C-alpha positions as CSV (number, residue, x, y, z in Angstrom):
1,M,-3.1,47.4,-15.6
2,N,-4.1,45.2,-12.7
3,T,-1.8,44.8,-9.7
4,I,-2.0,42.1,-7.0
5,K,-3.8,44.4,-4.6
6,D,-6.6,44.9,-7.2
7,I,-7.3,41.2,-7.6
8,D,-9.5,38.9,-5.5
9,L,-7.0,36.0,-5.1
10,N,-9.9,33.6,-4.7
11,L,-10.3,34.0,-8.4
12,L,-7.0,32.1,-8.9
13,V,-8.5,29.1,-7.0
14,Y,-11.6,29.3,-9.1
15,L,-9.5,29.4,-12.3
16,D,-7.5,26.4,-11.2
17,V,-10.5,24.3,-10.5
18,L,-12.3,25.4,-13.7
19,L,-9.3,24.5,-15.8
20,R,-9.2,21.0,-14.3
21,E,-12.9,20.3,-14.3
22,K,-13.8,22.1,-17.5
23,N,-17.3,22.3,-16.1
24,V,-18.9,25.1,-14.0
25,T,-21.2,22.8,-12.0
26,R,-18.4,20.3,-11.1
27,A,-16.0,23.1,-10.3
28,A,-18.6,24.6,-7.9
29,A,-19.1,21.3,-6.2
30,Q,-15.3,20.9,-5.8
31,L,-15.2,24.3,-4.0
32,N,-18.5,23.7,-2.1
33,I,-20.0,26.9,-3.5
34,T,-23.2,27.4,-5.6
35,Q,-23.3,27.1,-9.4
36,P,-24.3,30.8,-9.8
37,A,-21.4,31.8,-7.6
38,M,-19.0,29.9,-9.8
39,S,-20.6,31.3,-12.9
40,N,-20.1,34.8,-11.5
41,G,-16.5,33.9,-10.7
42,L,-15.9,32.8,-14.3
43,K,-17.4,36.1,-15.6
44,R,-15.1,38.1,-13.3
45,L,-12.1,36.0,-14.6
46,R,-13.1,36.7,-18.2
47,N,-13.2,40.5,-17.4
48,L,-9.9,40.3,-15.5
49,L,-8.0,38.5,-18.1
50,N,-9.9,39.8,-21.2
51,D,-10.2,36.2,-22.3
52,P,-13.1,33.7,-22.5
53,I,-11.1,31.2,-20.4
54,L,-13.5,28.3,-21.3
55,V,-15.2,28.0,-24.7
56,R,-18.1,25.6,-25.5
57,T,-17.2,23.1,-28.2
58,S,-18.6,19.8,-29.6
59,D,-16.4,18.1,-26.9
60,G,-17.8,20.3,-24.1
61,M,-16.1,23.2,-22.5
62,Q,-12.5,23.6,-23.4
63,P,-9.8,26.0,-22.2
64,T,-8.5,28.7,-24.4
65,Q,-4.8,28.8,-25.3
66,R,-4.3,31.7,-22.9
67,A,-5.8,29.6,-20.1
68,L,-3.6,26.6,-21.0
69,D,-0.5,28.8,-21.0
70,M,-1.3,30.0,-17.5
71,Q,-2.2,26.6,-16.0
72,E,1.3,25.3,-15.0
73,S,2.3,28.7,-13.4
74,L,-1.0,28.9,-11.6
75,R,-0.5,25.4,-10.0
76,T,3.0,26.4,-8.9
77,V,1.7,29.6,-7.3
78,L,-1.1,27.8,-5.5
79,Y,1.2,24.9,-4.3
80,S,3.5,27.5,-2.9
81,V,0.7,29.2,-1.0
82,E,-0.6,25.9,0.3
83,E,2.9,25.0,1.6
84,M,3.4,28.5,3.2
85,I,0.2,28.3,5.3
86,Q,0.5,24.7,6.4
87,P,0.9,24.7,10.2
88,V,4.2,23.4,11.4
89,R,3.4,20.4,13.6
90,E,5.3,17.3,14.5
91,F,3.8,14.0,13.8
92,D,3.4,11.7,16.8
93,A,3.3,8.3,15.1
94,P,2.7,6.2,18.3
95,T,-0.5,8.1,19.2
96,S,-1.8,9.0,15.7
97,D,-5.0,7.5,14.5
98,R,-4.6,8.9,11.0
99,V,-5.9,7.1,8.0
100,F,-3.5,7.0,5.0
101,R,-5.1,6.4,1.6
102,I,-3.1,4.4,-0.9
103,M,-3.8,3.5,-4.5
104,A,-1.9,0.2,-5.0
105,S,-1.9,-2.2,-7.9
106,D,-2.7,-5.7,-7.0
107,Y,1.0,-6.5,-7.4
108,A,2.0,-3.8,-4.9
109,A,-0.8,-4.6,-2.5
110,S,0.2,-8.3,-2.5
111,T,3.9,-7.8,-2.0
112,L,4.4,-4.6,-0.1
113,M,1.3,-4.1,2.0
114,P,1.7,-7.1,4.4
115,R,5.3,-6.0,5.2
116,L,4.1,-2.4,5.6
117,L,1.4,-3.4,8.1
118,E,4.1,-5.2,10.2
119,K,6.1,-2.0,10.3
120,L,3.1,0.1,11.2
121,D,2.2,-2.2,14.0
122,E,5.6,-1.6,15.5
123,Q,5.7,2.2,15.0
124,A,2.1,3.4,14.8
125,P,-0.4,0.8,16.0
126,N,-3.4,3.1,15.7
127,V,-2.7,4.2,12.1
128,S,-5.0,2.7,9.5
129,L,-4.7,2.1,5.7
130,D,-7.4,2.6,3.1
131,I,-6.1,0.7,0.1
132,M,-7.8,1.4,-3.3
133,T,-7.3,-0.1,-6.8
134,P,-6.2,1.8,-9.9
135,S,-9.8,1.8,-11.2
136,D,-11.0,3.6,-8.0
137,I,-9.1,6.9,-8.6
138,S,-7.6,9.2,-11.2
139,F,-4.5,11.3,-11.5
140,H,-6.8,14.2,-10.6
141,D,-7.5,12.6,-7.2
142,V,-3.7,12.2,-6.5
143,E,-3.0,15.8,-7.6
144,N,-5.6,17.1,-5.2
145,G,-4.2,15.2,-2.3
146,K,-7.3,13.0,-1.9
147,V,-5.0,10.0,-2.1
148,D,-1.8,10.0,0.0
149,L,0.2,7.7,-2.3
150,A,-0.2,5.9,-5.5
151,I,2.0,2.8,-5.8
152,N,2.3,1.2,-9.2
153,R,4.3,0.9,-12.4
154,F,3.8,4.2,-14.3
155,E,4.8,4.9,-17.9
156,Q,3.9,8.6,-17.9
157,L,3.3,11.0,-15.0
158,P,2.3,14.7,-14.7
159,Q,5.4,16.8,-14.1
160,S,4.0,18.2,-10.9
161,F,4.0,14.9,-9.0
162,H,6.7,13.9,-6.6
163,Q,7.9,10.3,-7.0
164,K,10.3,7.7,-5.6
165,I,11.3,4.3,-7.0
166,L,10.6,1.6,-4.4
167,W,12.2,-1.3,-6.2
168,T,13.0,-2.9,-9.5
169,D,11.7,-6.5,-10.0
170,E,12.4,-9.3,-12.5
171,F,10.1,-12.0,-13.7
172,S,9.6,-15.7,-12.7
173,C,7.3,-18.6,-13.8
174,L,5.1,-20.5,-11.4
175,I,4.5,-24.0,-12.7
176,Q,2.6,-27.0,-11.3
177,K,5.2,-29.5,-10.0
178,D,3.8,-32.3,-12.2
179,H,3.5,-30.1,-15.3
180,P,5.0,-31.8,-18.4
181,L,6.7,-28.5,-19.3
182,L,9.2,-29.2,-16.5
183,D,10.4,-32.4,-18.3
184,N,11.8,-30.3,-21.1
185,Y,11.8,-26.7,-20.1
186,T,12.4,-24.9,-23.4
187,L,10.9,-21.8,-25.0
188,D,9.0,-23.9,-27.6
189,N,7.4,-26.0,-24.9
190,Y,6.6,-22.9,-22.8
191,L,4.7,-21.4,-25.7
192,K,2.7,-24.7,-26.3
193,A,1.5,-24.6,-22.6
194,Q,-1.6,-22.8,-21.5
195,H,-1.0,-19.6,-19.6
196,V,-2.7,-17.2,-17.2
197,W,-2.2,-13.5,-17.9
198,V,-2.2,-11.1,-15.0
199,S,-1.6,-7.4,-15.0
200,K,-3.2,-4.3,-13.4
201,T,-1.5,-0.9,-14.1
202,G,-2.5,2.6,-14.7
203,F,-5.7,4.5,-13.7
204,G,-9.3,4.3,-14.8
205,V,-11.8,1.6,-15.3
206,G,-10.3,-1.5,-17.1
207,V,-11.6,-2.9,-20.3
208,G,-11.8,-6.4,-21.7
209,M,-8.6,-7.9,-23.1
210,D,-8.0,-9.0,-26.7
211,P,-5.3,-11.8,-26.9
212,H,-4.5,-10.5,-30.4
213,D,-3.8,-7.0,-29.3
214,V,-0.1,-7.5,-28.2
215,Q,0.4,-3.7,-27.6
216,K,-2.0,-3.9,-24.6
217,L,-0.9,-7.2,-23.1
218,G,2.0,-5.9,-21.2
219,W,5.5,-6.9,-20.2
220,V,5.6,-10.7,-20.9
221,D,3.8,-10.6,-24.2
222,D,5.6,-7.6,-25.4
223,A,9.0,-9.4,-24.7
224,L,7.7,-12.4,-26.7
225,D,6.6,-10.2,-29.5
226,Q,10.1,-8.7,-29.7
227,I,11.4,-12.2,-30.7
228,G,8.4,-13.0,-32.9
229,K,6.7,-15.4,-30.5
230,R,3.2,-15.6,-28.9
231,R,1.9,-17.7,-26.0
232,H,-1.5,-19.3,-25.6
233,I,-3.4,-17.3,-22.9
234,K,-6.2,-19.4,-21.5
235,V,-7.3,-17.0,-18.7
236,F,-7.0,-13.2,-18.2
237,T,-7.1,-11.9,-14.6
238,R,-6.3,-8.7,-12.8
239,N,-5.6,-10.5,-9.5
240,Y,-2.1,-12.0,-8.8
241,H,-3.4,-14.4,-6.2
242,V,-5.9,-15.8,-8.7
243,A,-3.1,-16.2,-11.2
244,M,-1.0,-18.1,-8.7
245,Y,-3.9,-20.3,-7.7
246,L,-4.5,-21.1,-11.3
247,A,-0.9,-22.1,-11.6
248,R,-1.8,-25.0,-9.2
249,Q,-4.4,-26.0,-11.7
250,G,-1.9,-26.4,-14.5
251,L,-1.7,-23.0,-16.1
252,V,1.7,-21.4,-16.4
253,A,1.9,-18.0,-14.5
254,T,4.7,-15.6,-15.6
255,L,4.7,-12.7,-13.2
256,P,7.0,-10.4,-11.2
257,T,9.4,-12.3,-8.9
258,Q,8.3,-10.6,-5.7
259,A,4.8,-11.8,-6.3
260,A,5.9,-15.3,-7.3
261,E,7.9,-15.6,-4.1
262,L,4.7,-15.4,-2.1
263,Y,4.1,-19.0,-3.3
264,K,7.7,-20.2,-3.3
265,D,7.0,-22.6,-0.3
266,D,3.9,-24.1,-2.0
267,D,4.7,-27.8,-2.4
268,Q,2.4,-27.9,-5.5
269,L,4.4,-25.3,-7.4
270,V,7.9,-24.8,-8.9
271,M,9.4,-21.4,-9.5
272,K,11.6,-21.1,-12.6
273,A,13.2,-18.2,-14.5
274,P,11.4,-17.6,-17.9
275,P,13.0,-19.3,-20.9
276,F,13.4,-15.9,-22.6
277,D,14.4,-12.3,-21.5
278,I,11.8,-10.0,-20.0
279,P,12.8,-6.4,-19.1
280,G,12.4,-5.7,-15.4
281,L,9.7,-3.5,-14.0
282,T,9.9,-0.6,-11.7
283,L,7.6,0.0,-8.7
284,T,7.1,3.7,-8.0
285,M,5.2,5.7,-5.4
286,I,3.9,9.1,-6.3
287,W,2.2,11.9,-4.3
288,S,0.8,15.4,-4.7
289,P,3.0,18.5,-4.1
290,L,0.2,19.5,-1.7
291,L,1.3,16.8,0.7
292,Q,5.1,17.2,0.2
293,H,5.7,19.1,3.5
294,D,3.0,17.5,5.6
295,A,4.8,16.1,8.7
296,G,2.7,12.9,8.9
297,H,3.0,12.3,5.2
298,R,6.8,12.7,5.3
299,W,6.9,10.1,8.1
300,F,4.6,7.7,6.1
301,R,6.7,8.0,2.9
302,Q,9.8,7.2,4.9
303,V,8.2,4.1,6.4
304,V,7.0,2.9,3.0
305,S,10.5,3.5,1.6
306,E,12.2,1.6,4.4
307,T,9.8,-1.3,4.0
308,A,10.4,-1.5,0.3
309,A,14.2,-1.3,0.8
310,A,14.1,-4.2,3.2
311,S,12.1,-6.4,0.8
């Protein structure tokens, strides 16, 4: 029977990366070691656990049930060790030149980031932001701490992530001030108008939209589907500012109110409540347990939270 003193604890790090990558070569690259060294590590793990760990299938290398059963406990152990060995240092915001990396949906970037920059200019003028889109990263990147925060609307999250709700938003319509819809603003006339669809959520590379696939169209069209209605979508875009610009060209833009309010002073547009009920959306920020106790990260999360609360 093995005891802790008999085990090379580096093997636990190897196992963690192998289970996430499911590929010896990629796992070796993650740890900056050679492929033969990682292969040897896998061999030692198999001997230690008396289990194949990874098995080749038609879908590539897949973890065994024993390995899957260990994965959550393994991550907990490694997170605890990471936290324990982190140096205890205060974060000096006024002098720091740290770069914080944020994945933000276009909605979050448009509404929250300008206010956040104002706050940073006051408290930490040398801090920089690296803002990425949802298609730039994966949950894997967040989990490993390669991204400081991901800010978006999330339907499902890995249990290991920390999270905080920043705000809950309603929906509004931006309509050209001379649009005939405004003469008789009813649901029927809303549906007859031409619309611009805008949304950008989740992770991974986006795919083309199908106007007949209501399940993938999101909040507005799902709410319409609930009452047996469908709108005429003329343009699909993933950029909120494009949607708001197209509203000036005669398309109706139905979007979160915080985004619509960016154009509330535009003399070419009128902001109206939708002529039907749309459930609100929640903007959430998430981060890796690896960053939970980092002093600079704690400070940054607080600034983001305070900025959102003042919005």
